[in-house]
C-alpha positions as CSV (number, residue, x, y, z in Angstrom):
1,M,68.6,117.1,77.3
2,K,71.8,115.4,77.3
3,M,72.1,115.7,73.6
4,K,71.6,119.4,73.7
5,F,74.2,119.9,76.4
6,L,76.7,117.4,75.0
7,C,80.0,118.3,76.7
8,S,82.0,115.1,76.2
9,I,81.2,112.4,73.7
10,I,80.6,109.0,75.0
11,L,83.3,106.7,75.0
12,G,86.0,109.4,75.6
13,I,86.2,110.2,71.8
14,L,86.1,114.1,71.7
15,A,85.7,116.3,69.0
16,P,88.8,118.1,68.3
17,H,89.2,121.5,69.7
18,F,88.2,123.8,67.0
19,T,88.8,127.5,67.0
20,L,88.8,129.9,63.8
21,A,90.1,133.2,64.3
22,A,87.4,136.0,64.1
23,G,87.4,137.4,60.7
24,D,89.3,134.4,59.2
25,W,88.1,133.9,55.7
26,G,90.6,131.1,55.2
27,G,93.2,133.3,53.7
28,Q,93.4,136.2,51.1
29,Y,92.6,135.2,47.5
30,D,93.8,136.5,44.1
31,F,91.3,137.4,41.5
32,P,89.7,134.3,40.8
33,Q,90.8,132.4,37.7
34,K,87.7,130.2,37.3
35,P,84.1,129.9,38.5
36,I,84.0,128.4,42.1
37,I,80.4,128.9,43.4
38,Q,78.6,125.7,43.8
39,N,75.0,126.7,43.7
40,P,73.7,125.8,40.4
41,D,71.8,129.1,39.6
42,S,74.6,131.3,40.9
43,A,77.1,129.4,39.2
44,R,75.4,129.9,35.8
45,Q,75.6,133.6,36.6
46,E,79.1,133.5,37.6
47,Q,80.0,131.9,34.3
48,Y,78.1,134.4,32.4
49,L,80.2,137.3,34.1
50,F,83.4,135.5,33.6
51,D,82.4,135.1,29.9
52,S,81.7,138.8,29.9
53,L,84.9,139.6,31.4
54,A,86.8,137.7,28.8
55,Q,85.6,139.9,26.2
56,H,85.9,143.3,28.5
57,P,88.2,142.5,31.3
58,D,87.9,145.9,33.2
59,H,84.3,146.7,32.6
60,P,83.2,148.2,35.8
61,T,79.4,147.2,35.9
62,T,80.4,143.6,35.1
63,L,83.2,143.4,37.6
64,L,80.9,144.9,40.2
65,A,78.3,142.4,39.5
66,L,80.8,139.7,40.2
67,A,81.9,141.1,43.5
68,Q,78.1,141.6,44.4
69,L,77.4,138.0,43.5
70,Y,80.3,136.8,45.5
71,H,79.2,138.8,48.4
72,S,75.6,137.4,48.2
73,Q,77.0,133.8,48.1
74,Q,79.4,134.5,51.2
75,Y,82.6,134.1,49.0
76,Y,84.1,137.0,50.8
77,P,87.8,136.6,49.9
78,Q,86.9,136.4,46.3
79,A,84.6,139.4,46.6
80,I,87.5,141.5,48.3
81,A,89.8,140.4,45.3
82,V,87.3,141.6,42.8
83,L,86.5,144.9,44.4
84,E,90.3,145.7,44.8
85,R,90.7,145.1,41.3
86,T,87.6,147.2,40.5
87,I,88.8,150.1,42.7
88,A,92.3,149.9,41.0
89,K,90.9,150.4,37.6
90,H,88.0,152.7,38.7
91,P,88.8,154.5,41.7
92,R,85.8,156.8,41.6
93,L,83.1,153.9,41.7
94,S,81.6,154.7,44.9
95,Q,79.6,151.3,45.1
96,A,82.9,149.5,44.8
97,H,84.5,151.4,48.0
98,F,81.1,150.8,49.7
99,L,80.7,147.1,49.3
100,L,84.5,146.6,50.2
101,G,84.2,148.7,53.6
102,K,80.8,146.9,54.3
103,I,82.8,143.5,53.8
104,L,85.7,144.5,55.8
105,G,83.3,145.7,58.5
106,Y,82.1,142.0,58.8
107,Q,85.5,140.8,59.4
108,K,86.4,143.4,62.1
109,T,90.2,142.6,62.0
110,D,90.9,145.6,59.9
111,P,88.5,148.3,61.2
112,D,90.5,151.3,59.8
113,R,90.5,150.0,56.3
114,S,86.7,149.3,56.6
115,T,85.9,153.1,57.7
116,T,88.4,154.3,55.3
117,E,86.7,152.8,52.2
118,L,83.0,153.6,53.7
119,E,84.4,157.4,53.9
120,V,85.7,157.4,50.4
121,A,82.1,156.1,49.2
122,I,80.6,158.8,51.2
123,R,82.9,161.7,49.9
124,L,82.1,160.4,46.3
125,D,78.4,160.2,46.9
126,P,77.6,162.4,50.2
127,D,73.7,162.1,49.8
128,S,73.9,158.1,50.0
129,I,71.9,157.3,53.2
130,E,72.9,153.8,52.6
131,Y,76.4,154.5,52.9
132,R,76.2,156.7,56.0
133,N,74.0,154.3,57.9
134,E,76.7,151.5,57.1
135,A,79.4,153.7,58.3
136,A,77.4,154.8,61.5
137,A,76.9,151.1,62.2
138,V,80.6,150.3,61.9
139,Y,81.7,153.3,64.0
140,Y,79.1,152.1,66.7
141,R,80.5,148.7,66.8
142,L,84.0,150.3,67.3
143,Q,82.6,152.5,70.1
144,R,83.6,155.4,68.0
145,F,80.6,157.6,68.8
146,P,81.5,161.1,67.3
147,P,81.7,159.9,63.9
148,A,78.9,157.6,64.1
149,I,76.6,160.5,65.4
150,K,78.0,162.9,62.4
151,H,76.8,160.4,59.8
152,L,73.4,159.9,61.6
153,E,72.9,163.8,61.8
154,E,73.7,164.0,58.1
155,I,71.1,161.4,57.4
156,L,68.5,163.2,59.5
157,K,69.2,166.5,57.7
158,R,68.2,164.8,54.5
159,D,65.4,162.6,56.0
160,P,64.4,163.8,59.5
161,Q,62.1,160.7,59.9
162,N,64.6,158.2,59.0
163,E,63.8,155.4,61.7
164,E,67.0,153.4,61.4
165,A,69.1,156.6,61.9
166,L,66.9,157.8,64.7
167,Y,67.1,154.4,66.6
168,R,70.9,154.2,66.1
169,K,71.2,157.7,67.7
170,A,69.2,156.7,70.4
171,I,71.1,153.5,71.2
172,I,74.5,155.6,71.1
173,L,72.7,158.1,73.4
174,Y,71.7,155.2,75.8
175,T,75.0,153.8,75.7
176,R,76.7,157.1,76.7
177,G,74.3,157.5,79.6
178,E,72.1,160.1,78.1
179,I,68.9,158.2,79.0
180,E,66.4,161.2,78.7
181,E,67.6,161.9,75.4
182,A,67.5,158.4,74.1
183,E,64.1,157.7,75.7
184,A,62.7,160.9,74.0
185,I,63.8,159.5,70.4
186,T,62.1,155.9,71.4
187,D,58.9,157.9,71.9
188,R,58.9,159.3,68.2
189,L,59.2,155.5,67.1
190,P,56.2,153.8,68.5
191,H,56.3,151.1,65.8
192,Y,59.9,150.6,65.3
193,E,60.7,147.1,66.7
194,H,64.1,147.8,68.2
195,A,63.1,151.1,69.5
196,R,60.3,149.5,71.3
197,I,62.8,147.1,72.9
198,L,65.0,150.0,74.0
199,K,61.8,151.7,75.5
200,A,61.0,148.5,77.4
201,L,64.4,148.2,78.9
202,L,64.4,151.9,80.0
203,V,61.0,151.3,81.7
204,Q,62.5,148.1,83.3
205,Q,65.6,149.9,84.6
206,R,63.3,152.2,86.4
207,N,61.8,149.3,88.3
208,E,58.5,150.0,86.6
209,D,56.4,147.2,85.2
210,A,57.7,146.4,81.7
211,K,55.8,143.1,81.2
212,P,52.9,144.8,79.2
213,L,55.5,146.4,76.8
214,F,57.4,143.1,76.1
215,E,53.9,141.3,75.7
216,A,53.0,143.9,73.1
217,I,56.3,143.7,71.4
218,L,56.0,139.8,71.4
219,H,52.5,140.0,70.0
220,D,53.8,142.0,67.0
221,H,57.2,140.3,66.7
222,P,57.1,136.8,68.2
223,D,60.6,135.8,67.1
224,N,62.3,138.8,68.8
225,L,65.0,137.2,70.7
226,R,65.8,140.0,73.1
227,A,62.2,140.5,73.8
228,R,61.9,136.6,74.5
229,Y,64.9,136.8,76.8
230,E,63.7,139.5,79.0
231,Y,60.2,138.1,79.0
232,G,61.7,134.7,80.1
233,K,63.6,136.9,83.2
234,I,60.1,138.2,83.9
235,L,58.5,134.8,84.2
236,M,61.6,133.7,86.5
237,K,60.9,136.6,88.9
238,E,57.2,135.4,89.0
239,K,58.4,131.9,89.8
240,K,56.9,130.5,86.7
241,F,60.0,128.0,86.0
242,Q,58.6,125.6,83.5
243,E,57.3,128.3,81.3
244,A,60.7,130.2,81.7
245,R,62.6,126.9,80.9
246,E,60.9,126.4,77.7
247,R,61.4,129.8,76.5
248,F,65.2,129.7,77.3
249,E,65.4,126.5,75.8
250,K,64.1,127.5,72.5
251,I,66.3,130.5,72.6
252,I,69.6,128.8,72.9
253,D,68.5,126.4,70.2
254,E,68.3,129.3,67.9
255,E,71.0,131.2,69.3
256,P,73.3,128.7,71.1
257,F,76.0,131.5,71.8
258,Y,73.6,133.4,73.7
259,Q,75.5,133.0,77.1
260,H,72.9,135.3,79.1
261,A,70.1,132.7,78.1
262,V,72.3,129.6,79.1
263,F,73.0,131.5,82.5
264,Q,69.3,131.7,83.0
265,L,68.7,128.1,82.1
266,V,71.5,127.0,84.7
267,K,69.4,129.0,87.3
268,V,66.0,127.7,86.2
269,Y,67.3,123.8,86.1
270,S,68.6,124.6,89.7
271,F,65.5,126.0,91.1
272,M,63.6,122.8,89.6
273,K,66.1,120.5,91.3
274,E,67.4,119.1,88.1
275,K,71.2,118.8,88.9
276,E,72.3,117.0,85.9
277,K,70.8,119.2,83.6
278,A,72.1,122.4,85.5
279,Q,75.5,121.0,85.7
280,L,75.8,120.2,81.8
281,A,74.2,123.7,81.1
282,K,76.9,125.0,83.5
283,Q,79.7,123.3,81.5
284,S,78.3,124.8,78.2
285,L,78.2,128.3,79.7
286,D,81.8,128.0,80.8
287,T,82.9,126.9,77.3
288,I,80.9,129.8,75.8
289,N,82.5,132.4,78.2
290,Q,85.9,131.1,77.6
291,I,85.7,131.6,73.8
292,G,85.4,135.4,74.4
293,R,83.1,138.1,72.9
294,N,84.6,138.7,69.6
295,Q,85.0,134.9,68.8
296,R,81.4,134.3,69.9
297,N,80.2,136.9,67.6
298,F,82.2,135.6,65.0
299,Y,80.7,132.1,65.3
300,R,77.2,133.5,65.8
301,S,77.5,134.8,61.9
302,F,79.7,131.9,60.7
303,L,77.0,130.6,58.4
304,R,76.1,134.0,57.1
305,H,79.5,134.9,56.3
306,H,80.6,131.7,54.6
307,P,79.5,129.9,51.4
308,D,77.2,127.2,51.5
309,T,79.5,124.2,51.2
310,A,80.4,120.9,53.0
311,E,83.4,122.6,54.7
312,T,81.3,125.5,56.1
313,H,78.8,123.1,57.8
314,Y,81.5,120.6,58.9
315,A,83.5,123.9,60.4
316,M,79.9,124.8,62.2
317,A,79.2,121.2,63.5
318,L,82.7,121.4,65.3
319,I,82.1,124.8,66.7
320,Y,78.8,123.4,68.2
321,L,80.6,120.5,69.5
322,E,83.1,122.6,71.3
323,I,80.2,124.3,73.2
324,G,78.4,121.0,74.0
325,R,75.5,121.4,71.5
326,G,75.3,118.0,70.1
327,N,71.6,118.4,68.5
328,L,72.9,121.5,66.5
329,A,76.1,119.8,65.5
330,A,74.2,116.8,64.2
331,M,71.9,119.2,61.9
332,E,75.1,120.6,60.4
333,L,76.7,117.1,59.9
334,H,73.6,116.2,58.2
335,R,74.1,119.0,55.7
336,V,77.6,117.9,55.2
337,L,76.4,114.7,54.0
338,E,73.9,116.1,51.6
339,F,77.1,117.7,49.9
340,E,79.2,114.7,50.4
341,P,77.5,111.4,50.9
342,H,81.1,109.7,51.6
343,H,82.4,112.2,54.0
344,K,84.4,110.1,56.5
345,D,84.2,112.1,59.6
346,A,80.4,113.4,59.5
347,P,78.9,109.7,60.2
348,F,81.6,109.1,63.0
349,Y,80.6,112.2,64.9
350,L,76.8,111.6,64.0
351,A,77.4,108.1,65.8
352,Q,78.8,109.5,68.9
353,I,76.2,112.0,69.2
354,S,73.6,109.5,68.8
355,M,75.3,107.4,71.4
356,A,75.5,110.3,73.9
357,G,71.6,110.7,73.2
358,G,70.8,107.0,74.0
359,E,70.0,106.5,70.4
360,Y,72.0,103.3,69.8
361,E,70.0,101.8,67.0
362,K,70.6,105.3,65.1
363,A,74.3,105.1,66.1
364,I,74.6,101.8,64.6
365,S,73.1,103.0,61.3
366,H,75.9,105.9,61.3
367,L,78.7,103.2,62.4
368,E,77.9,101.0,59.4
369,A,78.4,104.0,57.1
370,C,81.7,104.7,58.8
371,L,82.8,101.0,57.9
372,Q,82.5,102.1,54.1
373,V,84.5,105.3,54.2
374,R,86.9,105.1,57.3
375,E,90.3,103.1,58.0
376,D,89.9,102.7,61.8
377,T,87.5,99.7,61.4
378,A,88.6,98.1,64.7
379,T,87.4,101.2,66.6
380,I,84.2,101.4,64.6
381,H,83.6,97.5,65.5
382,A,84.2,98.5,69.2
383,M,81.7,101.2,69.1
384,M,79.1,98.9,67.6
385,T,79.9,96.6,70.6
386,Q,78.9,99.2,72.9
387,C,75.7,100.0,71.1
388,F,74.6,96.3,71.0
389,L,75.5,96.0,74.7
390,E,73.1,98.9,75.4
391,L,70.5,97.3,73.3
392,H,71.0,94.0,75.4
393,N,72.0,92.2,72.0
394,G,74.9,89.9,73.6
395,P,75.5,87.7,70.4
396,Q,75.9,90.9,68.2
397,A,78.2,92.8,70.7
398,R,80.4,89.6,71.0
399,E,80.7,89.4,67.3
400,H,81.8,92.9,66.9
401,L,84.2,92.7,69.8
402,E,85.8,89.8,68.3
403,T,86.1,91.6,64.9
404,A,87.6,94.7,66.6
405,L,90.2,92.8,68.3
406,R,91.0,90.6,65.4
407,L,91.7,93.7,63.2
408,D,93.6,95.3,66.0
409,P,94.5,93.2,69.3
410,K,95.6,96.3,70.9
411,N,92.6,98.4,70.2
412,S,92.1,100.3,73.5
413,L,88.4,100.6,73.2
414,G,87.9,97.1,72.5
415,L,90.4,95.8,75.2
416,H,88.4,98.2,77.7
417,I,85.2,96.6,76.8
418,L,86.6,93.2,77.1
419,D,87.9,94.0,80.4
420,L,84.6,95.3,81.8
421,W,82.8,92.2,80.3
422,K,85.2,89.9,82.1
423,Q,84.7,91.8,85.4
424,Q,80.9,91.5,84.9
425,A,81.2,87.9,84.3
426,A,83.4,87.4,87.5
427,K,80.8,89.2,89.6
428,Q,78.0,87.1,88.1
429,E,80.0,83.7,89.1
430,N,80.6,84.9,92.7
């Protein structure tokens, strides 16, 4: 479990503090001048659209298709730039206003502009249920309930059985404390996954037995995170700590910023007298809580909202290291190496994660890769010394320590290991 709650990388070599501002797409972009997508199939489609625009620069269908392509590949700044040009040339194109409002809704740093664009799209196409559902979702996230309810009512006028709109209305009523009205709507949605969750929570809040409801939900929707979390809490109350622990560990592997699940894991480790794991989990929980809600939500969706590139996966790895999740960071670092086999930092962090997890042979392999791409070779040899010492291979350890101090006689890690080695030798002589 040390690897999963990695709070300080071994040898004191820490990952840099990494914080992206929520909604930071890396800066605003001008209209792209050349193809940029790395995915081969999408890159061909992008090139085709560029060629089409070279012949007809302001063609609305082509511009919108390019924006949709960038949106689908998470190139959001480029999508915004294309949509702004599209709207400037074709101000009555509702799809462009809708997509721009939707993307800005992800960003959350300019909510007024998001809702403005969505309202324009709705004025241009008032019967679009998709547009009104998106607007209601944005207003709900902003806790602006009256306009959200207005759009939901308009949807239900057109489609009285629209399950998404009914559920959104129920959750707003629930949030506003109108419990009976919310539950009445959930009763109309016996097969709608999220409404069933809300119904079970309402039953639970009345101190009634909600376990059968959650079991039924998990039977039909075994991956539902909230149902799994609530069921884990029920197991805790029943003192089934091992089963609860397994559930919470799986949840945070899938959703590492789910601080409530981490909190439950702190409790279950404590009940099971596993003090070290409880402490590591508590450290991870403290870091997650310090990040703040908006930042956590941004990190949760980071991979979904950024293009599939080495830079994206490297940034995600640093995010995971920040909250002490070495195993998830390692997965992202391996993705980095798939894109850039000679990336200089990915094998360096992989080595540290492996060392923290006691996987010294694997760490040595990563350090050997580091020697090919990094300049701080003295530190790399010093780290290899530590690995070979842990593997009880004295001759190899001595060889790498001598190399480290030959390359840099003042290398702090090498000198520290040498000092410890001398102290151990002196104790053995006495």
